C-alpha positions in Angstrom: -0.8 -28.5 -41.8 2.4 -29.3 -43.1 3.5 -26.7 -46.0 6.3 -24.7 -47.3 7.1 -21.2 -45.3 8.7 -18.1 -46.7 11.7 -18.3 -49.0 14.9 -19.5 -46.9 12.6 -19.7 -43.8 11.8 -21.9 -41.4 8.6 -24.9 -43.3 5.5 -25.3 -41.0 5.0 -28.5 -39.7 8.9 -29.5 -39.3 10.2 -30.4 -35.8 13.1 -28.2 -33.8 16.9 -29.0 -35.3 18.5 -30.9 -33.2 20.4 -29.6 -31.1 18.1 -26.5 -31.0 16.2 -27.2 -27.4 18.2 -26.6 -23.9 18.2 -28.3 -20.8 15.1 -27.1 -19.7 12.9 -27.5 -23.2 13.7 -31.0 -22.9 13.2 -32.1 -19.1 10.0 -34.9 -18.7 6.8 -33.5 -17.3 7.7 -35.9 -14.1 11.1 -33.5 -14.2 9.8 -30.5 -15.0 6.9 -30.6 -12.2 9.9 -31.6 -9.6 11.3 -28.6 -10.7 8.4 -26.8 -10.2 7.4 -27.5 -6.8 10.9 -27.4 -5.1 11.3 -23.6 -7.0 8.0 -22.8 -6.2 8.3 -23.7 -2.4 11.5 -22.0 -2.3 10.7 -18.3 -4.0 7.5 -18.6 -1.5 10.1 -18.5 1.3 12.2 -15.9 -0.2 8.6 -13.3 -0.4 8.0 -13.8 2.7 11.5 -13.5 4.4 12.5 -10.9 2.3 9.8 -8.8 1.2 7.5 -6.9 3.8 4.1 -6.3 1.1 5.0 -10.7 0.6 4.9 -11.5 4.6 2.2 -9.4 5.8 0.1 -10.9 3.0 0.8 -14.6 3.9 -0.1 -14.0 7.3 -3.6 -11.8 6.6 -4.6 -15.3 4.7 -3.1 -17.2 7.3 -0.6 -19.0 5.1 3.0 -19.8 5.7 5.5 -20.7 2.5 5.6 -24.6 4.4 2.0 -24.4 3.7 3.0 -25.9 0.1 3.0 -29.1 -0.6 2.3 -30.2 -3.7 1.5 -27.6 -6.4 -2.3 -27.5 -6.3 -1.6 -25.8 -2.6 -0.5 -22.2 -4.4 -4.2 -21.9 -4.8 -4.1 -20.9 -1.2 -2.1 -18.1 -1.4 -2.9 -13.9 -1.8 -3.1 -12.9 -5.4 -0.3 -9.2 -6.0 -1.9 -6.7 -8.7 -0.7 -3.6 -10.4 -0.9 -1.6 -7.3 0.8 -4.0 -4.6 4.1 -2.6 -7.1 2.7 1.4 -7.0 1.3 1.1 -3.4 5.6 0.2 -2.6 6.6 2.8 -5.2 9.8 2.3 -5.9 11.3 -0.8 -4.6 9.4 -1.6 -1.5 8.4 -5.3 -3.6 12.5 -6.2 -4.3 13.7 -9.0 -2.1 17.7 -8.1 -2.6 19.7 -5.7 -1.5 20.0 -2.9 -3.7 24.2 -3.5 -4.3 22.5 -6.7 -5.6 20.3 -5.3 -8.3 21.7 -5.2 -11.7 19.1 -3.5 -13.9 16.0 -1.7 -13.6 12.2 -1.2 -16.1 9.7 1.0 -14.9 6.3 1.5 -17.1 5.4 4.6 -18.4 3.1 5.8 -15.8 1.0 7.1 -18.0 -2.0 6.1 -15.7 -0.9 6.3 -12.3 2.9 6.0 -10.5 5.1 3.6 -12.6 5.6 -0.1 -11.7 9.1 -0.4 -10.8 11.1 -3.5 -11.4 14.6 -4.9 -10.6 17.3 -7.6 -11.8 20.2 -9.4 -10.0 23.0 -10.7 -12.6 20.9 -14.1 -13.2 17.9 -12.8 -13.0 19.0 -11.3 -16.4 20.5 -14.6 -17.6 17.4 -16.0 -17.2 15.3 -14.2 -18.5 18.1 -13.5 -22.1 18.4 -17.0 -22.1 14.0 -17.5 -21.9 14.3 -14.7 -24.6 16.1 -16.6 -26.9 14.4 -20.2 -26.8 11.5 -18.0 -27.8 14.1 -16.8 -30.9 14.5 -20.5 -31.7 11.4 -22.2 -31.1 9.6 -18.6 -33.8 12.0 -20.1 -36.2 15.8 -18.2 -35.2 19.0 -19.7 -35.7 22.5 -18.7 -35.0 23.6 -16.2 -37.6 20.6 -15.0 -38.7 20.1 -10.7 -38.2 17.4 -9.7 -36.1 15.4 -5.7 -36.6 14.3 -4.3 -33.1 12.0 -1.9 -33.4 10.9 -2.1 -29.8 12.1 1.0 -27.9 14.2 1.2 -25.2 15.3 2.7 -22.0 13.4 1.5 -19.5 10.0 -0.1 -21.7 12.0 -4.1 -21.3 10.6 -4.9 -24.2 13.9 -3.2 -26.3 16.6 -4.4 -24.2 14.6 -7.3 -23.4 15.3 -8.4 -27.3 18.0 -7.5 -27.6 20.2 -9.6 -25.5 18.1 -12.3 -26.1 19.0 -12.5 -29.7 22.4 -11.9 -28.7 22.2 -15.2 -26.6 20.7 -17.3 -29.2 23.6 -16.2 -31.5 22.5 -14.0 -33.8 23.1 -10.4 -34.8 21.1 -7.5 -33.1 20.2 -3.9 -35.6 18.9 -1.9 -32.8 16.7 0.1 -34.4 13.7 0.6 -32.0 10.5 2.5 -32.3 10.5 5.8 -34.6 11.6 7.0 -38.2 9.4 5.1 -39.7 10.9 5.9 -42.8 14.4 4.9 -42.0 13.4 1.6 -40.1 12.3 0.8 -43.8 15.2 2.0 -45.3 17.5 -0.6 -42.9 15.7 -3.0 -43.6 16.1 -2.9 -47.0 20.2 -2.0 -46.7 20.7 -4.5 -44.0 18.4 -7.9 -44.6 17.6 -9.0 -41.5 15.5 -12.0 -40.9 13.9 -11.4 -37.7 12.0 -8.8 -37.2 10.9 -7.9 -33.7 8.4 -5.5 -33.1 4.0 -4.7 -32.0 2.3 -6.0 -34.7 0.3 -2.3 -34.9 3.6 -0.9 -35.9 4.5 -3.1 -38.3 1.5 -2.0 -39.8 2.5 0.4 -39.8 5.9 -0.2 -41.3 4.4 -1.8 -44.4 1.9 0.9 -45.3 5.5 2.7 -45.5 7.7 0.3 -47.7 4.4 0.6 -49.8 4.2 4.5 -50.0 8.3 3.6 -50.9 7.5 1.6 -53.7 9.3 -1.3 -52.0 6.7 -4.4 -52.4 7.4 -5.2 -48.8 7.0 -9.5 -49.9 10.1 -8.4 -52.0 12.6 -8.2 -48.4 15.1 -10.1 -47.0 12.8 -10.7 -43.6 11.1 -14.5 -43.2 10.5 -14.1 -39.2 8.3 -11.6 -37.6 8.1 -11.8 -33.6 5.5 -9.8 -32.0 4.5 -8.9 -28.9 4.2 -6.4 -26.2 -0.1 -5.5 -27.1 -2.8 -7.9 -28.6 -3.5 -8.9 -31.7 -6.0 -11.5 -33.5 -5.2 -13.6 -36.7 -6.9 -11.8 -38.4 -4.0 -10.2 -38.4 -1.6 -12.7 -38.5 -3.0 -13.5 -41.9 -3.1 -9.5 -42.9 0.6 -9.6 -42.0 1.5 -12.8 -43.7 -0.2 -12.3 -46.8 1.5 -8.4 -47.5 5.1 -9.2 -46.0 5.3 -13.5 -46.9 7.4 -14.2 -43.3 5.5 -16.5 -40.4 4.4 -14.2 -37.7 4.5 -15.3 -34.5 3.4 -14.4 -30.8 6.0 -13.5 -28.1 3.8 -12.8 -24.0 6.1 -11.3 -21.6 5.1 -8.6 -19.1 7.3 -6.6 -17.0 6.1 -6.8 -13.6 7.1 -11.4 -14.3 10.0 -10.4 -16.4 9.1 -8.9 -19.6 9.4 -10.1 -23.5 9.9 -14.3 -23.4 7.2 -15.6 -20.8 5.3 -17.8 -23.4 6.4 -17.8 -27.4 4.1 -19.5 -30.3 6.2 -22.2 -32.3 6.4 -21.6 -36.0 5.9 -25.0 -36.1 2.5 -25.6 -34.8 1.4 -21.4 -34.5 -1.5 -23.1 -32.3 -1.1 -21.1 -29.1 2.1 -19.4 -26.6 4.3 -22.5 -24.6 5.0 -20.7 -21.1 8.0 -21.5 -19.9 6.9 -23.1 -17.5 10.3 -23.7 -15.6 10.6 -20.5 -15.0 6.9 -18.2 -14.7 4.1 -21.1 -13.2 0.5 -20.1 -15.1 -3.3 -20.6 -13.7 -6.2 -19.8 -14.7 -8.9 -17.7 -13.0 -12.4 -16.2 -12.9 -11.9 -12.2 -13.1 -14.6 -11.2 -10.7 -15.0 -15.3 -9.1 -11.4 -15.4 -8.7 -11.5 -19.2 -8.7 -9.6 -21.4 -11.0 -11.8 -22.0 -14.0 -10.8 -23.6 -18.0 -10.4 -19.6 -19.5 -10.4 -16.5 -17.3 -7.0 -14.2 -16.3 -3.7 -15.4 -16.5 -2.1 -15.4 -13.2 1.4 -16.0 -13.2 4.0 -17.0 -10.2 8.2 -16.6 -10.7 9.8 -19.5 -10.2 13.3 -18.6 -10.0 13.7 -15.1 -10.2 15.6 -12.9 -7.5 15.0 -9.0 -6.9 11.5 -9.1 -7.9 9.5 -12.5 -7.2 6.1 -12.2 -7.3 3.3 -14.7 -6.6 0.7 -15.1 -8.1 0.6 -12.3 -10.1 -2.8 -11.0 -12.1 -2.4 -10.1 -15.6 -5.7 -9.0 -16.5 -5.4 -10.9 -20.3 -7.7 -13.4 -20.6 -7.0 -16.4 -22.5 -7.3 -20.4 -21.3 -4.4 -23.3 -20.5 -4.1 -25.8 -23.1 -2.1 -29.3 -23.2 1.3 -28.8 -24.7 2.3 -29.7 -28.8 5.2 -28.5 -30.2 6.4 -28.3 -27.0 5.2 -31.2 -25.2 6.2 -30.3 -21.2 5.0 -26.9 -21.4 1.5 -25.7 -21.9 -0.1 -23.1 -24.0 -2.2 -20.1 -23.7 -4.7 -19.3 -26.4 -3.4 -16.2 -28.0 -4.5 -13.1 -25.9 -6.6 -11.0 -27.9 -8.6 -8.9 -24.9 -7.7 -7.6 -21.5 -10.1 -7.6 -18.8 -10.0 -3.5 -18.1 -9.9 -3.6 -21.8 -13.7 -4.1 -22.2 -16.4 -1.9 -23.2 -19.9 -2.6 -21.7 -22.2 -0.6 -24.0 -25.4 -1.0 -23.0 -25.0 -4.2 -20.9 -23.5 -6.4 -23.7 -19.2 -7.1 -23.0 -17.2 -5.7 -26.0 -14.1 -6.5 -26.6 -11.7 -4.2 -29.8 -10.4 -7.9 -30.5 -13.8 -8.9 -32.1 -14.2 -4.9 -34.3 -10.6 -6.0 -34.9 -11.9 -9.3 -37.0 -14.8 -7.9 -38.3 -13.2 -5.2 -39.9 -10.2 -7.1 -41.7 -12.9 -9.0 -43.3 -13.3 -5.7 -45.6 -11.0 -5.5 -47.8 -12.1 -1.3 -48.9 -11.0 -0.7 -45.5 -7.0 -0.6 -43.9 -6.5 -1.9 -40.3 -6.2 0.7 -38.5 -9.1 1.5 -36.6 -9.9 3.3 -33.1 -13.6 2.5 -30.9 -14.1 6.3 -29.7 -16.5 6.0 -26.6 -18.5 8.8 -25.9 -21.7 9.9 -23.9 -23.9 12.2 -25.6 -27.0 11.6 -23.4 -27.9 8.8 -21.1 -26.4 6.4 -23.0 -22.9 5.3 -23.6 -22.1 6.0 -28.3 -19.2 3.7 -29.7 -18.5 4.9 -33.2 -15.8 2.3 -35.0 -14.3 4.8 -36.7 -11.8 3.1 -39.9 -9.4 4.2 -42.5 -10.1 3.4 -45.8 -7.4 1.8 -48.0 -6.1 4.3 -50.9 -8.4 2.8 -53.8 -10.8 2.6 -52.0 -13.7 4.5 -54.2 -17.0 6.2 -52.0 -18.7 3.2 -53.4 -16.2 1.3 -51.2 -16.3 3.3 -48.6 -19.7 3.3 -48.2 -20.3 -0.5 -48.4 -17.5 -1.2 -45.5 -19.4 0.9 -43.5 -22.3 -1.2 -43.7 -20.7 -4.2 -43.4 -18.9 -3.4 -40.5 -22.1 -2.4 -39.3 -24.3 -5.1 -39.4 -20.8 -7.6 -38.4 -20.9 -5.9 -34.7 -24.2 -5.9 -34.4 -24.5 -9.5 -35.5 -21.9 -10.8 -34.2 -20.8 -9.1 -31.2 -25.0 -8.2 -30.3 -24.6 -4.2 -29.8 -25.5 -1.2 -32.7 -22.4 1.3 -33.4 -21.8 3.7 -35.3 -19.5 3.2 -37.8 -17.3 5.9 -40.0 -14.8 4.9 -42.4 -12.1 7.6 -42.7 -9.3 9.3 -45.5 -6.3 7.4 -45.2 -2.9 8.1 -42.9 -5.9 9.7 -41.0 -5.6 7.5 -37.2 -2.3 8.7 -35.3 0.1 5.8 -35.4 2.0 4.5 -32.4 5.7 2.4 -32.3 5.2 1.4 -29.0 1.6 0.2 -27.2 -1.3 1.4 -29.5 -4.8 1.8 -27.3 -7.6 0.8 -29.5 -10.0 2.8 -27.1 -10.2 6.4 -26.3 -13.2 6.9 -23.7 -14.3 10.3 -24.7 -16.4 10.3 -22.1 -17.1 13.2 -19.7 -15.7 12.5 -15.8 -18.1 10.5 -13.4 -19.5 13.3 -11.5 -20.7 15.2 -14.2 -22.4 12.4 -15.9 -24.8 11.9 -12.8 -28.2 13.4 -13.4 
């Protein structure tokens, strides 16, 4: 539906201005498919010839690069997983000599060995171009100031956004994460039009604005580009209502590139267009590994030199949809869950996004919540811990707890405990926030 956007910002429903689409975005569907097949075949050959792990995987599966004659033939090739990158740590997946690598990024390694990724100069140029494309699709324009509150360093978010914003002709404010009160002051003083940050940290910034007595809707911000973690439509409405801006989604992962794999367009806000001239998407059954309409997103890079990935299993759950605002590029539905975030509670599959939708319906509680999984006896027990809003009365807290309890029971099909706690009780994160806190004992202690 067409309507006015925030004052001075893009309008919902407006097409992008002339001259803001790059050559890739102007491809016809036929041109795009020919481009994809040529680059896919070259990538498969590069992976087979230059990366030992892929050569072994292809040989074990009985396929060779020349067996890919159509895009559909990609389904014959083996998957790549995070375990492959960990098993070849640090540089075993690199497909070029180290003297051709211009940058290295890595995951935190909090759940095992880090995953390490490398970039040639051409990789970095392509990455910056795709993030610039994302910023333009979100409503960013040359001359806009971009406040980047993603973390800088080995995490791909900060530097990926930084170079993309510069490529888009924007002025970068490299705030990074943390020092929340200072971030609020910088936004007031420097008056950026765009902010790039995780959605949960944006909520923390909103709370800090209000703590300082500043109306968030009075700021200069007109576009928020939020990524690095799943978030729901309910959270979009919460942020847009409190800030008076366009909240749009960006998607990426370091194993494939970093931020900029896909982007939601501000004129439609109807899912994320995958930049298919550089990344080819598939959807497979998370368990059966067969193509399906809705399931796990699998990505293959088409232009990466330093670290090409073939059929990388993202664990993100979504579906592919036809293109709209960028007609040649298919969309993925907004990702609100991961297969490895799923809780199986007494035989029922539960995703944090389902709980989030229910929590955000209650006006008495804040959007800050955590799921705490325990096993007090033989059965798992889930507690939804959610913060009250500062002005909520005791009766309103009790009513919110009852509403959430019933909403989860009716909407998800499980019984949970709901604990409404005081404001600012739940820890804040400046990076990706893990909604699930598993407090169960180790498996060997659970038996018996």
